[in-house]
N, C-alpha and C positions, 0 to 999 in steps of 0.2 A: 393450437400452438403450436411449436417445436420446443427441442429441449437448449438450453444453453451451456454453452463448451466453455469450459475455463481451462487454458494452458498453465501448467506452473498452479494449480488450482489449490494443492497441499500446501502452498506456503502462505505468509501471515495473510495479506491482504486476501486470497483468493480463498481462504478459509474462512473469512467475515462474508464475502458477497456469496458464497455457497451456501452459507447459513441464513443468509437473508433470503436467498432465493428458495431453497426449502422451504423457510417459515411460513411463505405466501402461496408452499404446493406446487412447486417448480417442477420439471426433470433438469439434474444437471448433470453435466459431464463432467470429471475431475480428469486432465491429461497431464503426465509429468511423468520424471523419474522419483519423486519423492513420493514412500507411501502415506496413508491417512493415517494422521494421526492417532491412535487408539483412543483418548480422550473425546478427539472427534466426529470417529466413530458413531460412539455412544452416544454422544450429543444427539447428531444429525440421525438417528435412528429413529428417535423421539419425532420428528420434523415431518409432518406430512407429506411432504416431498419426495422425490425419487432419486436417487443417487447412484449413479456408475462412475467407479474410478479405475482409469487405466492407468499400467505404469507405464509408458513408453517415453521415447524422447522427442520431446519439438521438433528435431531434427528431419524425425522420420516420416519424410512426407506420404509414404504409402498407407502407413499406421492411420495419420492423420485424416487422409481419405476414407476411411474404413469408420474411423469414429463419426465421419459428419453422417453417412451415409446411416449406418447400423441404427443411430440416436436422434436421425431427423433431426438436425441441428440447425435453426435460424436466428440466433445471437452466438454472437463468439467473444470471448474476449480472451488477447491472448498476451496472457499476463507472465509466462515463462520468462521468469530473466534470472540473472545472474550479479547482485549488489556487491558489487567489490570494491573493497579500500584498497589503499597504495598498494600493498605487498602482494594483491592478487592484481592489480593492474599490472604491475611489474611482470610476474613469472608468469602468467596465462591470459594475455591481451586476447590473443586467436577465441582464446574460449568462451569470454566475455562477448565479442563480437558475436561468436556463431550463435551465441543461444539469445542475445538479446538482440539482435538485427536478424539473422537469416533463421532464426528460429520465428519471427513473426511473417516473415518472407513465406515462409511455408506454409504456416496457418491461414495466412490471406489467400495464397493460389488454392489450397482446399476449400476453403468459402468458396472462392469463386468458382470452382470447377462442382460443386456439390450445387450448384443453384438452387439455393433454397433460404441463404442467409439475408437475413432483411435488417443487421445493424451489427456493425464491427465497433469495440469500444475499443481505442486504442488506450496502451496503459505509457502515459507521459509522465512527467515530475517535476516537481517544482527544483529538481537541479539542472532542470535546463538552464535557470537563469544566472547561474555558476557566479561569476565577480559580480553579475549587476547587483546582486541579493545585498552586499554589501555598500553601495551607495545609491541605491534606489530605497524608500522607504515603504512605500508599496510595489510589487510587483503584477506590471499591469498586463495578460496577454496580447493587448496590441500595442502596447507602446515602451514596458519595459523591455533591451534588447536580452537575446539569449547569448550568451558566454558562456557557456560549460566547460567546467576546470576538469572534472572527472571524469574518467573513460565509463562509466555510469551516466554520467550527465549528457554526455557526447553519445550513446547512445538512445536513450531514452529519447532528445532532438531529433535523431535520425529517424529514430522508428514512428515519432508524430510525424513528420516532414516526407519520409519514403512511403507511410501506411495511407496518410491523405492522399498522397499521388498516387499510389496503385490503385486504392478503392476508386478512386474517379477514370481511371482508366479501366479498371474490371467489374465498372457497375455495382461497385460496393456502397453501402450507405455509413461513412463512421462518423466516428466524433474522437478526437482524444481528450486523455484526462490527465492534466498538470496535477499529479496525485500529491498533497503536500506531507511532511513529515508526520507520520505517525506511528502511535500507541494503542495498545489495549488488546483485547480475547487473542488467543490465540500465536501472539506472538513469541519466536522462541529462535532457538539456534539451529536453524536447519541445516549448515553449511554450504547457503549461498547468500545469506546475507552476514556480512562481513562487521556490521554495523549496527548492534542494537540499541533500544531507545534508553534514555535514563531513565523511564519511568518502569522501565522491565528491569533494568538492576533492580531500582529502589522497591520494588514488589517482590522480587526474591529475597532482597535483606529482610523484608517484613516479616516475610515466611517464615524465615531460617530463625528471626527475633536477634539478626544480628545489627550489630549500627553501620549507618551510612553514614561517608564524610564526602560530602560536596564540595566541588570549586571555590574557593573564595567567594564573599559576597560583593559587588552584585552580581548576578549571572547574566550572561547577555541575551538582550532579545533573541526570542525566537520562538515560529508559530507553528503551532503543533495542531492536528484533528483526532480526535477519537475515533476508533477504528470502525464502530457502529456507523457512527453519523458518515464515515466514507462510503462505508460500504451502501448507506442509503440515497447517497450520493452519486455512486457509482450508477446506483438501480435508476435512479432519475435521468440519468442520462440515457440507458441500454434503452427506455421504453419510449423518451420523447418521439413523437411522432415526428413532428417539424421541427428540429431544433436550431433555436435563432442563435447558436454560435457553433463551431465546429473544433474550437478548443477553450478549454474553460479549466480555470483552477476548482481546486477541489481542496480547500482547508476552512479551519477556524476564522482566520483573519485578525487573529489576536495573539499579541505577544502573552507568553504564559510564564513569561520567567518572572514578575513577580509575584504569582500565584504559588510558587513551589515550594516555600517554606509552610503553606497553610495545606497544602496536597499532603508534606511529610508529616503535618502535624498530625492530620489527620488518620492517615495508617501507623503513627505510634497509638493513637486512645481506641485503633480496634486491633491493632496485633501487640498485646503483650512482649515486649523484649527489643522490641524493633525501637534503637534510637536512632539521632541524627543530629547533623552541627557541617557547619563548614567550615576547610580545610585551614588552619593555622598557617603564616609564611611558610614558604618552602617546603611544606607538609603534600605529599599526593593524596589525590583524591581518590576514594572507593570508588567513587559513581562519573565517570565518562560523559562528558555532555558532546552534542553530536558536532560540533560545532563552540570556538574560541572566541570569536567574533559576533557582536552585533549583526543581525540580518533586520531587512524588511519583511513585510509580512503580506501574503499574497491578497490580492484585489479578488474580490468574492462577488460585485456584480454581476455577470456572466454566471455563475451559479444561479444567483437568485431568481435569474430569469426564466433559469431551468422550473424554478420552484423551490429549491434548497437550499437552507444553509445549515449551518452546525447545530445541533441542537443541546447538547449537554455542553455546558459551563465546565471549565476547567476542575471544580470540585465536585460537580452531578460527573463528570467522568471518571475521577480517580473511584468513588465511591460505587461507579457500579464494575469499575475494571476490579476493585478489591473485593467484592459481592461474588463475579467471579471466579477470581483466583480462590476464595475460600474452597470454592466449590469443586477447581477443577483441578487446581494444581497440588494439591494437601495429598 
C-alpha cells in the first residue's frame, strides 16, 4: 500500500485525518504552506505510521508531482483551503479561488500524471447548502438544493462538481465529502480559518479560568460533528472499494443547541474558575456562534451506507475534547 497525501494537512481537519492514518500505521505526506504545529509533531511521533511534511504551495504543480513520485502516493485528500469570512471574501477573492479551486485542479492533475492514485477524496462542505439550510429541516445530498451564499461555499460546490467531472475524465476514482461543522482536537487559529467553533472558544475560556457569555437563550439549532468522528468517516470514504455514493454528508445529524448548557456545566466541573451564562438583553456575548439563524441538520443515510455514523454524543465529545485540551493545550 502506498502513501496518503493530504494537501492542507497541517490544518484542523487535515491533522485529525493524519493522526487517524498514522495511528493505523499508514505513511502520510502533509503538503502545504502551514508548518506542522509542535504539539502535533510530538503527538504524531509516538504513532506507528510514517510522516513526511512538505512545506510547499498547493498551486506549485511541479512540487506536487515530485511529492507523488517520491512517496508512491496512491490516495489523496486535496484539503488545502481558505475558509474565508466576509472581510477576506471582499478583500482577497482571487486568493480564495486560487487555493480552494485551482489548488484542487493542480492536485488532481498531479494525481492523474502519477498513474498510481486509486482514490481521491474531495473536500466539499455543508456550506454548499447555503440558504437551503434555513428552509429545509433535513439537508439531503440528492433532494436539497445547493444554494451556497459564502464564497467558501461557492468554491466548495465548485470543487465537488469540478472534481467529480475531472476525475471521470482523467480516470480517477473520486468521492466528495460534504463535511459538517466540526470542532475538537487540533482546532486553532491558523490564519486560513476566519471562523472558529464556539466550542474552541469555550475550551479556551475554560483553560484560562474565565467566564464565557453565550448569546441569549434559546440558541439556534445547529448540527456539529466531533473531529475524531469526522476523521473516522473520512477514512471510511477513503477505504471503500465500491462506494455506494459519490457525494456524502459527514455529520452527526443532530441539533446540538439543547446540549450546550450541559456541555458548559461539564467544563465548569472539570476546570476550576470557569463560569458561564447567557447574555442579558443588550449585552454582547463573548462566545460567537457560527450562525444566528436556526439551521436544518444533515441527512446521514448515505454515510451509514458506508458503515459510518458519529460515535460520540455531544457529552462524550466534550469530555474527550477536554481531556485532549488538558494534555496538549496547557
